N, CA, C and O of each residue as an XYZ file, in Angstrom:
460
protein
N      29.026    -72.496     -8.770
C      27.938    -71.868     -9.209
C      28.155    -71.858    -11.127
O      29.050    -71.651    -11.947
N      26.509    -72.274    -11.093
C      26.415    -72.193    -12.499
C      24.980    -71.337    -12.903
O      24.030    -71.061    -12.171
N      25.186    -71.043    -14.283
C      25.028    -70.279    -15.477
C      23.535    -70.327    -15.902
O      23.321    -71.282    -16.648
N      22.582    -69.664    -15.671
C      21.067    -70.199    -16.103
C      20.333    -69.254    -17.676
O      19.367    -69.469    -18.407
N      21.122    -68.468    -17.639
C      20.921    -67.537    -18.700
C      21.343    -66.297    -18.912
O      21.433    -65.443    -18.030
N      21.661    -66.120    -20.264
C      22.410    -64.962    -20.423
C      21.427    -64.123    -21.482
O      20.499    -64.648    -22.098
N      21.820    -62.676    -21.577
C      20.442    -61.557    -21.969
C      20.848    -60.792    -22.506
O      21.191    -59.937    -21.689
N      21.132    -60.399    -23.749
C      21.333    -59.262    -24.195
C      20.127    -58.220    -23.355
O      18.965    -58.562    -23.134
N      20.822    -56.735    -22.926
C      20.178    -56.214    -22.573
C      19.898    -55.044    -23.868
O      20.653    -55.602    -24.664
N      19.449    -54.018    -24.540
C      19.134    -53.339    -25.300
C      18.726    -51.811    -25.004
O      17.515    -51.840    -24.785
N      19.251    -50.330    -24.886
C      18.527    -49.293    -24.206
C      17.899    -48.927    -25.176
O      18.411    -49.402    -26.190
N      16.866    -48.193    -25.431
C      15.817    -48.030    -26.091
C      15.076    -47.058    -25.665
O      14.790    -47.054    -24.467
N      14.472    -45.762    -26.724
C      13.324    -45.152    -26.227
C      12.448    -45.237    -27.404
O      11.742    -44.293    -27.760
N      12.486    -46.172    -27.901
C      11.150    -47.090    -29.053
C      11.577    -48.280    -28.639
O      12.467    -48.974    -29.131
N      10.566    -48.589    -27.249
C      10.317    -49.619    -26.626
C       9.114    -50.608    -27.273
O       8.877    -51.737    -26.843
N       8.587    -50.134    -28.097
C       7.226    -50.738    -28.399
C       8.134    -51.179    -29.746
O       8.554    -52.335    -29.801
N       8.380    -50.383    -30.657
C       9.637    -50.554    -32.035
C      10.232    -51.654    -31.802
O      10.393    -52.654    -32.502
N      10.620    -51.338    -30.535
C      11.976    -52.646    -30.924
C      11.089    -53.802    -30.057
O      11.793    -54.613    -29.455
N      10.034    -53.922    -29.964
C       9.735    -55.400    -29.036
C       8.525    -55.467    -30.528
O       7.943    -56.516    -30.804
N       8.365    -54.433    -31.177
C       7.815    -55.220    -32.767
C       8.429    -56.109    -33.189
O       8.203    -57.318    -33.161
N       9.591    -55.290    -33.781
C      10.892    -55.721    -34.543
C      11.235    -57.554    -34.175
O      11.177    -58.498    -34.963
N      11.511    -57.554    -33.027
C      12.236    -59.079    -32.093
C      10.836    -59.884    -32.753
O      10.786    -60.807    -33.567
N       9.777    -59.163    -32.076
C       8.378    -60.574    -32.476
C       8.541    -60.768    -33.849
O       8.639    -61.924    -34.261
N       8.600    -59.568    -34.838
C       8.953    -60.417    -36.408
C       9.901    -61.710    -35.836
O       9.413    -62.838    -35.780
N      10.878    -61.521    -35.544
C      11.874    -62.918    -35.369
C      11.581    -64.280    -34.678
O      12.235    -65.318    -34.574
N       9.945    -63.762    -34.100
C       9.661    -64.987    -32.970
C       9.502    -64.499    -31.559
O       8.982    -65.174    -30.670
N      10.034    -63.147    -31.390
C       9.609    -63.112    -29.562
C       8.650    -62.936    -29.634
O       7.877    -62.650    -30.548
N       8.541    -63.207    -27.907
C       6.771    -63.369    -27.289
C       7.441    -62.214    -25.696
O       8.547    -62.226    -25.155
N       6.500    -61.571    -25.465
C       6.510    -60.690    -24.312
C       6.519    -62.037    -22.548
O       5.423    -62.344    -22.078
N       7.225    -62.341    -22.193
C       7.823    -62.421    -21.256
C       7.879    -61.962    -20.020
O       8.119    -62.840    -19.191
N       7.648    -60.174    -19.328
C       7.900    -59.659    -18.555
C       7.806    -57.985    -18.884
O       8.515    -57.295    -19.615
N       7.123    -57.776    -18.390
C       6.648    -56.460    -18.490
C       6.603    -55.180    -17.529
O       5.470    -55.098    -17.054
N       7.507    -54.070    -17.040
C       7.790    -53.623    -16.309
C       7.417    -51.872    -16.276
O       7.339    -51.209    -15.242
N       7.252    -51.438    -17.434
C       7.139    -50.472    -18.181
C       8.643    -49.911    -18.811
O       8.911    -49.613    -19.975
N       9.389    -49.887    -17.768
C      10.662    -49.605    -17.804
C      11.694    -50.661    -18.552
O      12.684    -50.432    -19.248
N      11.067    -51.937    -18.131
C      12.098    -52.770    -19.121
C      11.344    -54.192    -19.893
O      10.547    -54.871    -19.245
N      11.656    -54.501    -21.170
C      10.315    -55.089    -21.726
C      11.243    -56.360    -21.877
O      12.209    -56.170    -22.616
N      11.094    -58.108    -21.102
C      11.353    -59.312    -22.143
C      11.296    -60.035    -22.369
O      10.950    -60.899    -21.563
N      11.617    -60.362    -23.808
C      11.033    -61.561    -24.960
C      11.853    -62.503    -24.891
O      13.036    -62.345    -24.589
N      11.237    -63.764    -25.208
C      11.584    -64.768    -25.197
C      11.151    -65.155    -26.664
O      10.340    -64.527    -27.345
N      11.924    -66.455    -27.083
C      11.421    -67.292    -27.509
C      10.720    -68.930    -27.202
O      11.084    -69.889    -26.522
N       9.662    -68.679    -28.001
C       8.775    -69.667    -27.758
C       9.081    -70.781    -27.326
O       8.857    -71.315    -26.240
N       9.694    -71.176    -28.368
C      10.498    -72.826    -27.986
C      12.235    -73.180    -27.268
O      12.999    -74.144    -27.215
N      12.223    -72.208    -26.960
C      13.221    -72.085    -25.653
C      13.257    -70.686    -25.339
O      13.676    -69.684    -25.919
N      12.570    -70.970    -24.012
C      12.363    -70.087    -23.404
C      13.772    -68.740    -23.005
O      13.865    -67.523    -23.160
N      14.838    -70.052    -22.328
C      16.400    -69.218    -21.831
C      16.925    -68.366    -22.709
O      17.894    -67.694    -22.355
N      16.288    -68.205    -24.263
C      16.604    -67.319    -25.384
C      15.763    -66.163    -25.512
O      14.640    -65.983    -25.984
N      16.837    -65.243    -24.817
C      16.140    -63.717    -24.308
C      16.391    -62.518    -24.772
O      17.140    -62.975    -25.635
N      16.440    -61.150    -25.011
C      16.247    -60.265    -25.109
C      15.517    -58.876    -24.392
O      14.463    -58.393    -24.806
N      16.252    -58.379    -23.310
C      15.533    -57.371    -22.726
C      15.727    -55.865    -23.324
O      16.848    -55.367    -23.217
N      14.723    -55.147    -23.924
C      14.438    -54.097    -24.156
C      13.778    -52.535    -22.717
O      12.662    -52.283    -22.262
N      15.248    -51.851    -22.476
C      14.827    -50.997    -21.661
C      15.572    -49.407    -22.246
O      16.585    -49.120    -22.884
N      14.346    -48.570    -21.571
C      14.757    -47.211    -21.381
C      15.681    -46.988    -20.358
O      16.553    -46.120    -20.372
N      15.450    -47.855    -19.407
C      16.772    -47.406    -18.041
C      16.394    -47.788    -16.980
O      15.253    -48.053    -16.601
N      17.810    -47.848    -16.217
C      17.558    -49.205    -15.222
C      16.701    -48.159    -13.985
O      16.981    -46.990    -13.721
N      15.850    -48.818    -13.506
C      15.493    -47.966    -12.774
C      15.624    -47.808    -10.804
O      15.211    -46.992     -9.981
N      16.361    -48.979    -10.752
C      16.899    -49.212     -9.003
C      18.496    -48.444     -9.263
O      18.872    -47.655     -8.396
N      19.553    -48.755    -10.687
C      20.850    -48.521    -10.921
C      21.090    -47.788    -11.321
O      20.194    -47.310    -12.017
N      22.435    -46.997    -11.303
C      23.065    -45.420    -12.362
C      23.556    -45.797    -13.797
O      24.311    -45.048    -14.418
N      22.999    -47.258    -14.422
C      23.218    -47.499    -15.757
C      22.786    -48.382    -15.832
O      22.848    -49.165    -14.885
N      22.055    -48.741    -17.129
C      22.173    -49.790    -18.202
C      22.870    -50.896    -18.212
O      23.841    -50.562    -18.891
N      23.024    -51.949    -17.926
C      23.619    -52.755    -18.356
C      23.368    -53.372    -19.624
O      22.298    -53.747    -20.104
N      25.206    -53.441    -20.358
C      25.163    -54.508    -21.329
C      24.374    -55.747    -21.166
O      23.674    -56.001    -22.146
N      24.334    -56.218    -20.615
C      23.760    -57.763    -20.276
C      23.385    -58.244    -19.233
O      23.813    -57.683    -18.224
N      22.602    -59.259    -19.069
C      22.112    -59.727    -17.677
C      23.020    -61.285    -17.809
O      23.647    -61.523    -18.841
N      22.998    -62.160    -16.785
C      23.346    -63.110    -16.724
C      23.012    -63.630    -14.899
O      23.367    -63.369    -13.749
N      21.875    -64.721    -15.863
C      21.316    -64.799    -14.171
C      21.931    -66.598    -13.682
O      21.833    -67.624    -14.355
N      22.583    -66.404    -12.214
C      23.432    -67.427    -11.854
C      22.510    -67.736    -10.552
O      21.794    -66.957     -9.922
N      22.805    -69.415    -10.303
C      21.911    -69.898     -9.301
C      22.102    -69.361     -8.109
O      21.165    -69.023     -7.386
N      23.529    -69.213     -7.747
C      24.052    -67.842     -6.068
C      24.290    -66.611     -6.630
O      25.474    -66.356     -6.851
N      23.583    -65.896     -6.879
C      24.101    -65.031     -6.772
C      25.329    -63.837     -5.996
O      26.065    -62.932     -6.390
N      24.942    -64.590     -4.532
C      25.921    -63.585     -3.355
C      27.597    -64.554     -4.014
O      28.421    -63.767     -4.479
N      28.020    -66.021     -4.044
C      28.757    -66.509     -4.421
C      29.497    -65.782     -5.818
O      30.670    -65.634     -6.161
N      27.992    -65.366     -6.507
C      29.168    -64.730     -7.970
C      29.663    -63.106     -6.994
O      30.788    -62.608     -7.005
N      28.740    -62.702     -6.419
C      29.462    -61.601     -5.685
C      30.311    -61.240     -5.314
O      30.889    -60.197     -5.623
N      30.740    -62.426     -4.165
C      31.939    -62.932     -3.308
C      33.121    -62.902     -4.775
O      33.929    -61.990     -4.945
N      32.987    -63.964     -5.599
C      34.065    -63.870     -6.519
C      34.273    -62.755     -6.824
O      35.438    -62.398     -6.645
N      33.535    -61.959     -7.265
C      33.767    -60.644     -8.305
C      35.009    -59.499     -7.612
O      36.026    -58.943     -8.026
N      34.055    -59.568     -6.054
C      34.788    -58.322     -5.302
C      36.370    -59.088     -4.763
O      37.406    -58.425     -4.819
N      36.370    -59.997     -4.444
C      37.822    -61.048     -4.220
C      38.617    -60.946     -5.485
O      39.805    -61.222     -5.318
N      38.240    -60.589     -6.829
C      39.106    -60.267     -7.646
C      39.713    -58.869     -8.024
O      40.776    -58.571     -8.568
N      38.660    -58.108     -7.543
C      39.289    -56.843     -7.773
C      38.841    -56.257     -8.693
O      39.471    -55.504     -9.436
N      37.017    -56.695     -8.790
C      36.891    -56.226    -10.599
C      35.988    -55.186     -9.921
O      35.763    -55.391     -8.728
N      35.485    -54.199    -10.436
C      34.592    -52.932    -10.044
C      33.235    -53.327    -10.151
O      32.621    -53.992    -10.985
N      32.875    -52.671     -8.956
C      31.528    -53.131     -8.643
C      30.343    -51.506     -9.378
O      30.402    -50.345     -8.975
N      29.745    -51.870    -10.098
C      29.212    -50.559    -10.516
C      27.884    -50.554     -9.525
O      27.551    -49.510     -8.963
N      27.223    -51.664     -9.365
C      25.905    -51.068     -8.131
C      26.159    -52.398     -7.308
O      26.477    -53.435     -7.889
N      25.992    -52.322     -5.814
C      26.179    -53.016     -5.362
C      24.635    -54.205     -5.116
O      23.431    -54.099     -5.353
N      25.494    -55.240     -4.548
C      24.257    -56.158     -4.236
C      23.104    -55.785     -3.791
O      23.050    -54.736     -3.148
N      22.213    -56.359     -3.967
C      20.858    -55.937     -3.204
C      20.164    -56.678     -3.594
O      20.482    -57.421     -4.522
N      18.870    -56.718     -2.949
C      17.256    -57.098     -3.386
C      16.984    -55.959     -4.281
O      17.323    -54.783     -4.159
N      16.206    -56.628     -5.341
C      15.036    -55.635     -5.737
C      13.345    -56.163     -6.280
O      12.872    -57.144     -6.854
N      12.768    -54.709     -5.640
C      10.986    -54.807     -5.057
C      10.861    -56.424     -6.396
O      10.949    -57.450     -5.723
N      10.752    -56.651     -7.415
C      10.177    -57.023     -8.358
C      11.069    -58.701     -8.183
O      12.185    -58.466     -8.646
N      11.053    -59.428     -7.966
C      12.063    -60.414     -7.232
C      12.745    -60.766     -7.306
O      12.654    -61.986     -7.170
N      14.438    -60.133     -7.639
C      15.665    -60.197     -8.338
C      16.793    -59.522     -6.709
O      16.854    -58.501     -6.024
N      17.375    -60.664     -6.771
C      18.805    -59.921     -6.367
C      20.403    -59.695     -7.044
O      21.358    -60.472     -7.016
N      20.336    -58.887     -7.403
C      21.548    -58.549     -8.065
C      22.578    -57.699     -8.052
O      22.331    -56.584     -7.594
N      23.885    -57.954     -8.502
C      24.846    -56.127     -8.627
C      25.147    -56.315     -9.811
O      24.857    -57.345    -10.420
N      25.788    -55.317    -10.310
C      26.419    -55.016    -11.907
C      28.192    -54.523    -11.184
O      28.518    -53.756    -10.278
N      28.801    -55.204    -11.910
C      29.702    -55.688    -12.734
C      30.740    -55.056    -13.841
O      30.392    -54.909    -15.013
N      31.966    -54.717    -13.394
C      32.345    -53.799    -15.383
C      33.018    -55.590    -15.949
O      32.867    -56.676    -15.389
N      33.536    -55.346    -16.859
C      34.013    -56.470    -17.570
C      35.625    -56.071    -17.734
O      36.164    -55.887    -16.643
N      36.010    -55.996    -18.246
C      38.011    -56.023    -18.964
C      37.694    -54.778    -20.091
O      38.267    -53.694    -20.195
N      36.390    -55.426    -21.024
C      35.934    -54.109    -21.618
C      35.311    -53.156    -21.309
O      34.839    -52.372    -22.133
N      35.191    -53.045    -20.044
C      34.402    -51.956    -19.870
C      32.697    -51.743    -19.813
O      31.980    -50.814    -19.443
N      32.405    -53.296    -20.460
C      30.561    -53.590    -20.153
C      30.453    -53.719    -19.109
O      31.244    -54.206    -18.301
N      28.812    -53.032    -18.874
C      28.336    -53.739    -17.630
C      27.451    -54.534    -17.990
O      26.732    -54.593    -18.987
N      27.642    -55.580    -16.449
C      26.843    -56.927    -16.875
C      26.190    -56.787    -15.216
O      26.730    -56.486    -14.151
N      24.878    -57.132    -15.556
C      23.855    -57.508    -13.766
C      23.891    -58.921    -14.039
O      23.655    -59.487    -15.106
N      24.315    -59.559    -12.602
C      24.594    -60.683    -12.334
C      23.687    -60.840    -11.018
O      23.669    -60.314     -9.905
N      22.774    -62.040    -11.843
C      21.329    -61.234    -10.796
C      20.725    -63.322    -10.243
O      21.300    -64.240    -10.828
N      20.160    -63.494     -9.689
C      19.339    -64.365     -9.035
C      17.883    -64.154     -8.644
O      17.543    -63.011     -8.337
N      16.929    -65.204     -8.622
C      15.506    -65.006     -8.826
C      15.502    -65.561     -7.138
O      16.216    -66.334     -6.500
N      14.073    -64.562     -6.754
C      14.361    -64.969     -5.008
C      13.356    -65.723     -4.402
O      13.457    -66.051     -3.220
């Protein structure tokens, strides 16, 4: 399994203001679904931050997202380890397959692959 990128997720009711703030650091919008906006560094597109009002199809806003090359393998590893699955593995309408898992510190991690 290969990690492609790690993205912090910031829950915010001030998405526009947060987007402007991170824009001052050089981030530019690369995705906007209304409830989530992802900003990336133009010089290194894997340098990203996501700003979310809430998660549209999951029970909680994850603390971070980890994109892997094989989300099904990652799910099997986490399930078999006994880790708490917070949101089941599923395909989302915006083109990702994902699940949420809780880390030992209580942080929720969104593990995903693009379809």
